[in-house]
Each structure stands twice: as C-alpha cells, then as structure tokens.
Phi, psi and omega in degrees: 000120179295148178216162179212144176261137185221143173262136183289126183266338182294129180301335179260006182074202180265070179243149175036258186299310179300320179295319179298317178295319179295314181298318179299318179292321179295326182292340180287343183268136187292328183272188179283136176228129179233159177220145178186172175283151177303131178082358180248165178292131179281163176239165178293121182287353179263009179243112182298323179295321178294317180294316178297327181295341179286340183044059182271128182260174179302135176081353178287150179266137176232160176248123175258136175231142178223149180225143178125184186301318183250038185301315182295321178295317179299314180297318180297312182293315183289324178293325177297321177297315185292328180278348180270172177272090182288350182267357183283000000 
C-alpha cells in the first residue's frame, strides 16, 4: 500500500471545516484511504469522526495511505489538500 508523509498546513489543523473538506475529497476515491500519525494506528480518511478523533494540529506530520487502482493519484491530491490552508 503506497504511503506519503505530509505536514498539516491549515493554521487550525484538521478540525471541523478542514477535516470535512479532506474527508469529502478522500471519499471520492474508490479504494481504501487512511490517515494517522507516524507509528500509530491509522483511521479511515472517509470518516469525519475518525479524522477529528486524531486531533491533528498545524504543522504536525501525518501518514496517508491509499489502496486501489488510483492510489498514487489519491495520495497526490489528498497530500496537496493537507499542505494547503483548508480553513481559508
């Protein structure tokens, strides 16, 4: 399963609105997509409650993993979202 490490760019981290936008984008991809802290158990990136439960703040590093036909495309698109200011 391909993976990529990304630092969160949103000044408020992955809370409420940024998490919702990220989850909506993750849900568009057909395969499995997970997010988590390095060395910790990942959660389903298509579940807003799971993503919010991580309480990820600005500048923190996360690991994205994707599985399926378009895994590399999913990782590229989702990582671009995470490094941007999703709260703007």
